[in-house]
C-alpha positions as a Markdown table, in Angstrom:
| # | Residue | x | y | z |
|---|---|---|---|---|
| 1 | Met | -2.8 | -6.7 | 28.5 |
| 2 | Glu | -0.7 | -8.9 | 26.0 |
| 3 | Lys | -3.3 | -8.7 | 23.2 |
| 4 | Glu | -2.7 | -4.9 | 23.2 |
| 5 | Leu | 1.4 | -4.7 | 23.6 |
| 6 | Glu | 0.9 | -7.2 | 20.8 |
| 7 | Lys | -1.6 | -5.1 | 18.6 |
| 8 | Leu | 0.6 | -1.7 | 19.2 |
| 9 | Ala | 3.6 | -4.1 | 18.4 |
| 10 | His | 2.3 | -5.1 | 15.2 |
| 11 | Phe | -0.3 | -1.9 | 14.3 |
| 12 | Asp | -0.2 | 1.2 | 13.0 |
| 13 | Thr | -2.3 | 3.2 | 15.9 |
| 14 | Leu | -3.7 | 5.5 | 13.5 |
| 15 | Thr | -4.3 | 3.5 | 10.4 |
| 16 | Gly | -4.7 | 0.2 | 11.7 |
| 17 | Ala | -2.6 | -1.5 | 8.6 |
| 18 | Tyr | 0.8 | -3.0 | 10.6 |
| 19 | Asn | 3.7 | -1.0 | 11.1 |
| 20 | Arg | 6.5 | -1.1 | 8.8 |
| 21 | Gly | 8.8 | -3.6 | 11.0 |
| 22 | Tyr | 5.8 | -6.1 | 11.7 |
| 23 | Gly | 5.0 | -5.7 | 7.7 |
| 24 | Ile | 8.7 | -6.1 | 6.9 |
| 25 | Asp | 8.5 | -9.2 | 8.9 |
| 26 | Leu | 5.6 | -10.2 | 7.2 |
| 27 | Phe | 7.5 | -9.2 | 4.1 |
| 28 | Lys | 10.7 | -11.5 | 4.3 |
| 29 | Glu | 8.0 | -14.6 | 5.6 |
| 30 | Gln | 6.3 | -14.0 | 2.6 |
| 31 | Leu | 9.2 | -14.4 | 0.0 |
| 32 | Lys | 10.5 | -17.4 | 1.8 |
| 33 | Phe | 7.2 | -19.7 | 1.2 |
| 34 | Ala | 6.7 | -18.1 | -2.2 |
| 35 | Lys | 10.6 | -19.4 | -2.6 |
| 36 | Arg | 9.7 | -22.5 | -1.3 |
| 37 | Lys | 6.9 | -23.2 | -2.8 |
| 38 | Lys | 8.0 | -21.4 | -6.0 |
| 39 | Tyr | 5.2 | -19.4 | -6.0 |
| 40 | Ser | 4.6 | -15.7 | -7.8 |
| 41 | Leu | 3.9 | -12.8 | -5.5 |
| 42 | Leu | 3.4 | -8.8 | -6.4 |
| 43 | Leu | 4.3 | -5.9 | -4.5 |
| 44 | Ala | 2.2 | -2.6 | -5.0 |
| 45 | Tyr | 4.0 | 0.6 | -3.6 |
| 46 | Ile | 1.1 | 3.1 | -3.1 |
| 47 | Asp | 1.6 | 6.8 | -2.6 |
| 48 | Ile | -0.9 | 9.9 | -1.5 |
| 49 | Asp | -0.8 | 12.3 | -4.1 |
| 50 | Lys | -0.9 | 15.8 | -2.8 |
| 51 | Phe | -0.8 | 14.7 | 0.7 |
| 52 | Lys | 1.5 | 17.2 | 1.8 |
| 53 | Tyr | -1.3 | 19.8 | 0.5 |
| 54 | Ile | -4.1 | 18.6 | 2.7 |
| 55 | Asn | -2.3 | 18.3 | 5.8 |
| 56 | Asp | -0.6 | 22.3 | 5.1 |
| 57 | Thr | -4.2 | 23.8 | 3.7 |
| 58 | Phe | -7.1 | 21.5 | 6.0 |
| 59 | Gly | -5.1 | 20.4 | 8.8 |
| 60 | His | -3.2 | 17.4 | 10.5 |
| 61 | Glu | -6.0 | 16.2 | 11.8 |
| 62 | Glu | -8.0 | 15.9 | 8.4 |
| 63 | Gly | -4.8 | 14.4 | 6.7 |
| 64 | Asp | -5.5 | 11.5 | 9.4 |
| 65 | Lys | -8.8 | 10.8 | 8.0 |
| 66 | Val | -7.7 | 10.9 | 4.8 |
| 67 | Leu | -5.0 | 7.7 | 6.1 |
| 68 | Lys | -7.9 | 6.1 | 7.7 |
| 69 | Glu | -10.2 | 6.4 | 4.7 |
| 70 | Val | -8.0 | 4.7 | 2.4 |
| 71 | Val | -6.7 | 2.6 | 4.0 |
| 72 | Lys | -10.5 | 1.6 | 4.2 |
| 73 | Leu | -10.8 | 1.5 | 1.0 |
| 74 | Phe | -7.5 | -1.0 | 0.8 |
| 75 | Lys | -9.2 | -3.7 | 2.4 |
| 76 | Leu | -12.5 | -2.8 | 0.9 |
| 77 | Thr | -10.4 | -3.6 | -2.5 |
| 78 | Ile | -8.0 | -6.0 | -1.6 |
| 79 | Arg | -8.3 | -10.0 | -0.9 |
| 80 | Glu | -8.1 | -11.4 | 2.6 |
| 81 | Ile | -4.8 | -13.1 | 2.2 |
| 82 | Asp | -3.7 | -9.7 | 1.4 |
| 83 | Ile | -0.7 | -7.9 | 3.7 |
| 84 | Ile | -1.0 | -3.9 | 4.2 |
| 85 | Phe | 1.5 | -1.8 | 6.0 |
| 86 | Arg | 2.5 | 1.2 | 6.5 |
| 87 | Ile | 6.3 | 2.1 | 5.2 |
| 88 | Gly | 5.7 | 5.6 | 6.7 |
| 89 | Gly | 3.9 | 9.0 | 6.3 |
| 90 | Asp | 1.7 | 8.6 | 3.6 |
| 91 | Glu | 3.4 | 5.9 | 1.8 |
| 92 | Phe | 1.9 | 2.1 | 1.7 |
| 93 | Leu | 3.0 | -1.2 | 0.7 |
| 94 | Ile | 0.9 | -4.1 | -0.6 |
| 95 | Ile | 1.8 | -7.5 | -0.8 |
| 96 | Phe | -0.5 | -10.1 | -3.2 |
| 97 | Pro | 1.0 | -13.8 | -2.7 |
| 98 | Asp | 0.7 | -15.9 | -5.2 |
| 99 | Ser | 0.1 | -12.5 | -8.2 |
| 100 | Ser | 2.0 | -11.4 | -10.9 |
| 101 | Met | 3.0 | -8.9 | -12.8 |
| 102 | Asp | -0.3 | -9.4 | -15.2 |
| 103 | Asp | -2.7 | -8.6 | -11.7 |
| 104 | Ala | -1.4 | -5.7 | -11.4 |
| 105 | Ser | -4.0 | -3.7 | -14.5 |
| 106 | Met | -6.7 | -5.4 | -12.5 |
| 107 | Ile | -5.9 | -4.3 | -8.9 |
| 108 | Lys | -5.4 | -1.0 | -10.0 |
| 109 | Lys | -8.2 | -0.9 | -12.0 |
| 110 | Arg | -10.1 | -1.4 | -9.0 |
| 111 | Leu | -8.4 | 0.4 | -6.8 |
| 112 | Lys | -9.3 | 3.4 | -8.6 |
| 113 | Lys | -12.9 | 2.5 | -9.3 |
| 114 | Asn | -13.2 | 2.5 | -5.5 |
| 115 | Leu | -11.2 | 6.0 | -5.3 |
| 116 | Ile | -13.8 | 7.3 | -7.0 |
| 117 | Arg | -16.9 | 5.9 | -5.1 |
| 118 | Leu | -14.6 | 7.3 | -1.8 |
| 119 | Asn | -14.3 | 11.0 | -3.2 |
| 120 | Gln | -17.9 | 10.5 | -4.0 |
| 121 | Lys | -18.7 | 9.6 | -0.7 |
| 122 | Leu | -16.4 | 11.8 | 1.3 |
| 123 | Ser | -17.5 | 14.7 | -1.0 |
| 124 | Lys | -14.6 | 16.9 | -0.1 |
| 125 | Ser | -13.3 | 20.1 | -1.6 |
| 126 | Tyr | -9.8 | 18.5 | -2.6 |
| 127 | Lys | -9.4 | 14.8 | -3.9 |
| 128 | Ile | -8.3 | 12.0 | -2.4 |
| 129 | Asp | -5.5 | 10.3 | -5.4 |
| 130 | Phe | -2.8 | 8.0 | -5.0 |
| 131 | Ser | -0.2 | 6.9 | -7.3 |
| 132 | Ile | 1.0 | 3.1 | -7.4 |
| 133 | Gly | 4.1 | 1.2 | -9.2 |
| 134 | Tyr | 4.2 | -2.8 | -9.1 |
| 135 | Ser | 7.2 | -5.4 | -8.7 |
| 136 | Phe | 7.2 | -9.2 | -8.9 |
| 137 | Tyr | 8.7 | -11.4 | -7.0 |
| 138 | Asn | 9.8 | -14.2 | -9.6 |
| 139 | Pro | 10.6 | -17.3 | -8.0 |
| 140 | Ala | 12.2 | -18.7 | -11.6 |
| 141 | Asn | 14.5 | -14.9 | -11.0 |
| 142 | Pro | 14.5 | -14.1 | -7.1 |
| 143 | Gln | 15.3 | -10.8 | -5.8 |
| 144 | Pro | 16.2 | -9.5 | -2.7 |
| 145 | Leu | 13.5 | -7.6 | -0.4 |
| 146 | Glu | 15.6 | -4.8 | -0.4 |
| 147 | Lys | 15.4 | -4.6 | -4.4 |
| 148 | Leu | 11.7 | -5.6 | -4.6 |
| 149 | Ile | 10.7 | -2.5 | -2.7 |
| 150 | His | 13.0 | 0.1 | -4.2 |
| 151 | Leu | 11.3 | -1.3 | -7.8 |
| 152 | Ala | 7.8 | -0.8 | -6.9 |
| 153 | Asp | 9.4 | 2.8 | -5.2 |
| 154 | Gln | 11.0 | 3.6 | -8.7 |
| 155 | Ala | 7.5 | 2.7 | -10.4 |
| 156 | Met | 5.5 | 4.9 | -8.1 |
| 157 | Tyr | 7.1 | 7.8 | -8.6 |
| 158 | Glu | 7.1 | 7.0 | -12.7 |
| 159 | Asp | 3.4 | 7.1 | -11.7 |
| 160 | Lys | 3.7 | 10.2 | -10.2 |
| 161 | Gly | 5.3 | 11.5 | -13.2 |
| 162 | Asn | 2.8 | 10.6 | -15.4 |
| 163 | Gly | 0.8 | 13.9 | -15.0 |
| 164 | Lys | 0.5 | 14.5 | -11.2 |
| 165 | Asn | 2.2 | 16.1 | -8.5 |
| 166 | Ser | 3.1 | 15.0 | -4.7 |
């Protein structure tokens, strides 16, 4: 019973990713650790493109399936130490400990490569896509958690603006 309650308190029941509250707590701990050990940390803010269209056109059950598939894709693509949490609706944050902006393009390439495979496997009349923005915790120039999330969110909107619609 305790394990079930703990699971409900920490995980998003739909996707299996950490929920917002617990994810923020984990992020705070990662920032403390990064500050103490003087290592960098990369944050990715990911938003599923045209998610409202999928929900409105194909139904919320189909939208739920998309969310689950996207989290599976994240888990398949990232390292075991990386932390995924659902920040809300169709938005996710992924924390990459001991990573920097130098790693961002490689991570994005791997995610997009696996996304192409996922879309081929699912063979739906729509394509799942997402926009990604990054921010970076630098121990030499530390920024607070809220600022890191804001910067990654802004960068995600810039990525979305590069020829994509929400």
